[in-house]
C-alpha positions as CSV (number, residue, x, y, z in Angstrom):
1,X,-3.2,0.8,-18.1
2,X,7.6,-2.9,-23.2
3,X,7.7,0.1,-25.5
4,X,5.6,-1.4,-28.2
5,X,2.2,-1.4,-26.4
6,X,-0.7,-2.1,-28.7
7,X,-2.6,-3.6,-25.9
8,X,-3.5,-2.8,-22.3
9,X,-1.3,-4.3,-19.6
10,X,-3.0,-5.1,-16.3
11,X,-1.2,-4.4,-12.9
12,X,1.0,-7.1,-11.4
13,X,-1.7,-8.9,-9.5
14,X,-3.9,-9.3,-12.6
15,X,-3.4,-11.7,-15.5
16,X,-2.9,-9.9,-18.8
17,X,-5.8,-10.5,-21.3
18,X,-4.5,-10.3,-24.8
19,X,-7.9,-9.1,-26.3
20,X,-7.6,-5.8,-24.5
21,X,-5.5,-4.5,-27.4
22,X,-8.9,-3.7,-28.9
23,X,-9.3,-0.8,-26.4
24,X,-6.7,1.2,-28.3
25,X,-8.4,0.6,-31.7
26,X,-11.8,1.3,-30.2
27,X,-10.7,4.6,-28.7
28,X,-9.1,5.6,-32.0
29,X,-12.4,4.9,-33.8
30,X,-14.3,7.0,-31.3
31,X,-12.6,10.1,-32.8
32,X,-14.9,9.9,-35.8
33,X,-17.9,7.9,-34.8
34,X,-18.6,8.5,-31.1
35,X,-17.5,12.1,-30.2
36,X,-21.0,13.2,-29.2
37,X,-21.5,10.2,-26.9
38,X,-18.0,10.8,-25.5
39,X,-18.9,14.4,-24.7
40,X,-22.1,13.3,-23.0
41,X,-20.2,10.8,-20.9
42,X,-17.6,13.4,-19.9
43,X,-20.5,15.7,-18.7
44,X,-21.9,12.7,-16.7
45,X,-18.5,12.1,-15.1
46,X,-18.3,15.8,-14.2
47,X,-21.7,15.6,-12.5
48,X,-20.8,12.5,-10.7
49,X,-17.7,14.1,-9.2
50,X,-19.9,16.2,-6.9
51,X,-21.8,13.2,-5.7
52,X,-18.6,11.2,-5.1
53,X,-17.2,14.0,-2.9
54,X,-20.2,13.7,-0.6
55,X,-20.2,10.0,-0.5
56,X,-16.6,8.9,-0.6
57,X,-16.4,8.3,3.1
58,X,-20.0,7.2,3.6
59,X,-20.4,3.4,3.6
60,X,-23.3,3.1,6.0
61,X,-25.6,1.8,3.2
62,X,-23.3,-1.3,2.9
63,X,-22.9,-2.2,6.6
64,X,-25.7,-4.8,6.7
65,X,-23.9,-6.8,4.0
66,X,-20.5,-7.3,5.7
67,X,-19.2,-10.8,6.0
68,X,-16.2,-12.3,7.7
69,X,-13.0,-13.1,5.8
70,X,-13.5,-16.9,6.5
71,X,-17.0,-16.8,5.1
72,X,-15.9,-14.9,2.0
73,X,-13.2,-17.4,1.3
74,X,-15.6,-20.3,1.6
75,X,-18.1,-18.7,-0.8
76,X,-15.4,-18.1,-3.4
77,X,-13.9,-21.6,-3.1
78,X,-17.3,-23.3,-3.4
79,X,-18.3,-21.3,-6.4
80,X,-15.0,-21.8,-8.2
81,X,-15.1,-25.6,-7.6
82,X,-18.6,-25.9,-9.1
83,X,-18.2,-23.5,-12.0
84,X,-19.5,-25.0,-15.2
85,X,-18.4,-24.8,-18.8
86,X,-19.0,-21.5,-20.7
87,X,-19.4,-19.5,-17.5
88,X,-17.8,-16.7,-15.5
89,X,-17.8,-15.8,-11.9
90,X,-17.5,-12.3,-10.6
91,X,-17.3,-11.0,-7.0
92,X,-18.8,-7.7,-6.0
93,X,-17.1,-5.7,-3.3
94,X,-17.6,-2.3,-1.7
95,X,-14.8,0.2,-1.6
96,X,-13.6,-1.3,1.6
97,X,-13.1,-4.6,-0.1
98,X,-16.0,-6.1,1.8
99,X,-17.6,-8.9,-0.2
100,X,-21.2,-8.1,-1.1
101,X,-22.2,-10.8,-3.5
102,X,-20.9,-13.5,-5.9
103,X,-22.3,-13.7,-9.4
104,X,-22.1,-16.6,-11.8
105,X,-23.1,-16.1,-15.4
106,X,-23.6,-18.6,-18.2
107,X,-24.7,-17.7,-21.7
108,X,-28.4,-18.0,-20.7
109,X,-28.5,-17.7,-16.9
110,X,-27.4,-15.5,-14.0
111,X,-27.1,-16.8,-10.5
112,X,-26.0,-15.0,-7.3
113,X,-26.2,-15.3,-3.5
114,X,-28.7,-12.4,-3.4
115,X,-30.9,-13.4,-6.4
116,X,-32.6,-16.5,-7.6
117,X,-31.5,-18.1,-10.9
118,X,-32.5,-15.9,-13.8
119,X,-32.8,-17.5,-17.3
120,X,-32.5,-15.5,-20.5
121,X,-32.3,-16.5,-24.1
122,X,-30.9,-13.2,-25.5
123,X,-27.6,-13.8,-23.6
124,X,-27.5,-10.2,-22.4
125,X,-27.8,-9.2,-18.8
126,X,-28.3,-5.6,-17.4
127,X,-27.0,-4.3,-14.2
128,X,-28.2,-1.1,-12.4
129,X,-30.7,0.5,-10.0
130,X,-33.7,0.1,-12.3
131,X,-36.1,-2.5,-10.9
132,X,-36.3,-4.1,-14.4
133,X,-32.5,-4.8,-14.5
134,X,-31.5,-8.4,-14.4
135,X,-29.2,-7.7,-11.5
136,X,-30.1,-4.9,-9.1
137,X,-27.2,-2.6,-8.0
138,X,-29.0,-0.4,-5.4
139,X,-26.0,1.6,-4.3
140,X,-24.7,5.1,-4.4
141,X,-23.4,6.5,-7.7
142,X,-25.1,3.8,-9.8
143,X,-27.4,4.8,-12.7
144,X,-30.7,3.1,-13.7
145,X,-28.7,0.9,-16.1
146,X,-25.0,1.0,-15.3
147,X,-23.6,-1.7,-17.7
148,X,-24.4,-4.8,-19.6
149,X,-22.7,-8.2,-19.8
150,X,-23.4,-10.4,-22.8
151,X,-22.1,-13.6,-24.3
152,X,-20.5,-13.7,-27.8
153,X,-21.1,-17.0,-29.6
154,X,-18.3,-16.4,-32.1
155,X,-15.6,-15.6,-29.6
156,X,-17.1,-17.7,-26.8
157,X,-16.4,-14.8,-24.4
158,X,-18.4,-12.7,-22.0
159,X,-18.1,-9.0,-22.7
160,X,-18.9,-6.0,-20.4
161,X,-20.3,-2.8,-21.9
162,X,-20.6,0.6,-20.2
163,X,-24.1,2.1,-20.7
164,X,-22.4,5.6,-21.1
165,X,-25.1,7.2,-18.9
166,X,-23.5,7.2,-15.5
167,X,-20.2,7.1,-13.6
168,X,-18.7,4.5,-16.0
169,X,-16.9,1.2,-15.9
170,X,-13.2,1.5,-15.3
171,X,-10.5,-1.2,-15.8
172,X,-7.4,-1.2,-13.5
173,X,-4.3,-0.8,-15.7
174,X,-0.6,-0.8,-15.2
175,X,0.4,1.0,-18.5
176,X,-1.1,1.8,-21.8
177,X,-0.5,3.7,-25.0
178,X,-2.4,7.0,-24.9
179,X,-4.8,7.9,-27.7
180,X,-7.2,10.7,-28.4
181,X,-10.3,10.9,-26.1
182,X,-9.0,8.3,-23.6
183,X,-10.2,9.0,-20.0
184,X,-8.2,7.7,-17.0
185,X,-9.3,8.0,-13.4
186,X,-6.9,9.0,-10.7
187,X,-8.1,9.6,-7.1
188,X,-11.5,11.3,-7.6
189,X,-10.5,13.1,-10.8
190,X,-10.6,12.2,-14.4
191,X,-7.9,12.9,-17.0
192,X,-9.1,13.4,-20.6
193,X,-6.4,13.1,-23.2
194,X,-6.0,14.7,-26.6
195,X,-2.9,14.1,-28.8
196,X,-1.8,16.1,-31.9
197,X,0.7,14.1,-33.8
198,X,1.3,16.9,-36.3
199,X,2.4,19.4,-33.7
200,X,5.5,17.7,-32.2
201,X,3.1,15.1,-30.8
202,X,1.6,17.6,-28.5
203,X,-0.5,16.1,-25.7
204,X,-3.2,17.9,-23.8
205,X,-4.6,16.7,-20.5
206,X,-7.7,18.1,-19.0
207,X,-8.5,17.4,-15.3
208,X,-12.3,17.3,-15.3
209,X,-12.7,17.9,-11.5
210,X,-10.1,20.7,-11.2
211,X,-11.2,22.1,-14.6
212,X,-7.5,22.6,-15.4
213,X,-5.6,21.8,-18.6
214,X,-2.0,21.2,-19.2
215,X,-0.1,20.6,-22.5
216,X,3.4,19.6,-23.5
217,X,5.1,18.0,-26.5
218,X,7.8,15.5,-27.3
219,X,10.3,18.3,-28.2
220,X,10.2,19.7,-24.7
221,X,9.5,16.6,-22.6
222,X,10.4,13.0,-23.0
223,X,8.8,12.1,-19.7
224,X,6.3,13.9,-17.5
225,X,5.2,13.1,-13.9
226,X,1.9,13.9,-12.1
227,X,1.5,13.6,-8.3
228,X,1.8,15.3,-4.9
229,X,5.5,15.4,-4.8
230,X,7.0,18.9,-5.4
231,X,9.5,17.3,-7.9
232,X,6.6,16.3,-10.2
233,X,6.1,18.2,-13.4
234,X,2.4,18.7,-12.5
235,X,1.7,18.9,-8.8
236,X,-1.7,17.6,-7.8
237,X,-2.2,18.6,-4.2
238,X,-4.7,16.0,-2.9
239,X,-4.3,13.3,-0.3
240,X,-6.0,10.8,-2.6
241,X,-3.2,11.3,-5.1
242,X,0.2,9.5,-4.6
243,X,3.5,11.3,-4.4
244,X,4.0,10.2,-8.0
245,X,0.6,9.1,-9.3
246,X,1.7,8.4,-12.9
247,X,4.6,8.8,-15.4
248,X,4.0,9.7,-19.0
249,X,6.8,9.3,-21.5
250,X,7.5,9.3,-25.2
251,X,8.6,5.9,-26.3
252,X,10.8,4.5,-29.1
253,X,7.8,4.0,-31.3
254,X,7.0,7.7,-31.2
255,X,4.0,7.2,-29.0
256,X,3.0,8.6,-25.6
257,X,2.4,5.9,-22.9
258,X,1.3,6.2,-19.3
259,X,2.5,4.1,-16.4
260,X,1.1,3.8,-12.9
261,X,3.3,5.4,-10.3
262,X,7.0,6.0,-10.7
263,X,8.5,4.4,-13.8
264,X,12.2,5.1,-14.0
265,X,15.2,2.9,-14.9
266,X,16.3,2.7,-11.2
267,X,12.9,3.3,-9.5
268,X,9.6,1.6,-10.2
269,X,6.8,2.0,-7.7
270,X,3.0,1.7,-8.1
271,X,0.6,4.4,-6.8
272,X,-1.7,3.8,-3.9
273,X,-5.0,4.0,-5.8
274,X,-3.9,3.0,-9.3
275,X,-4.8,4.0,-12.8
276,X,-8.3,3.2,-14.1
277,X,-9.1,3.3,-17.8
278,X,-12.7,4.1,-18.9
279,X,-13.9,1.1,-20.8
280,X,-16.5,2.8,-22.9
281,X,-16.7,0.1,-25.5
282,X,-17.0,-3.7,-24.8
283,X,-14.2,-5.5,-23.0
284,X,-13.9,-9.3,-22.9
285,X,-13.9,-10.5,-19.3
286,X,-10.8,-12.5,-18.3
287,X,-9.7,-14.1,-15.1
288,X,-8.0,-11.8,-12.7
289,X,-9.4,-8.5,-14.1
290,X,-10.5,-5.8,-11.7
291,X,-13.1,-3.2,-12.6
292,X,-14.8,-0.5,-10.7
293,X,-18.1,1.2,-11.1
294,X,-19.5,3.9,-8.8
295,X,-18.3,2.9,-5.3
296,X,-18.2,-0.8,-6.2
297,X,-15.5,-3.2,-7.5
298,X,-15.9,-6.3,-9.6
299,X,-13.2,-9.0,-9.6
300,X,-13.3,-11.7,-12.2
301,X,-12.3,-14.8,-10.2
302,X,-12.6,-17.6,-12.6
303,X,-13.7,-18.3,-16.2
304,X,-14.4,-21.5,-18.1
305,X,-15.0,-21.8,-21.8
């Protein structure tokens, strides 16, 4: 998702993109400007949980796209070696890490193994189930338009935007400062955070799947753990949750921050499924980033600007 964290830190296998500090500012602005949209998105996430429960072990719709590891490596190497200027390459995987497709995007074109080259002048590409989308994602738990990717002439970066109508785009994180209305995915549940700085920095966490709410403040807790282990402050009894899924603590800058897994002076261990931050406003795509949407994962392999 280091005490002074005004940016999002990616897990150890991912390169840290500096521009993700905007996530904190964006979520802060959402308090005043985007609450209605946030509430709608939360309802969409609640509705998608039921579908996820039915489909989490069903990958039959992806079986015809499986490729060998050797073939996958050759595809990735060939694309990376031929990547042009002002372009980005992403690899699309199912939830078993089977490579489904490779996608190369330039400011005005999109090319993939499954689609012909598509040229566009508006520098904005849509992804989803709708036939009119620039890239068709005909998979479970994907909305008609799931997300957009566009090119910013000023920053010279490609940015991904959640359409706020479906299961969301989530960014894998290691740790992050918690702010109002942040949503973080663990297992098949979603934690929605509210923080009241005036009341001893009280923090409220609502588990959208379980429909349960917990609250604590900095006066009573300096650290708080969530997981299956009976020693956790909040015990979440689900096999898709790690023994210690995450650690929340109050740092020296008087802010709550969340860490993936166990985060103690003498014990640091990541969770099995990780923490996934809902990226409900644009995020600049950087090499090494991992995102997930529905039952799919996107890995940004290489960028050139």
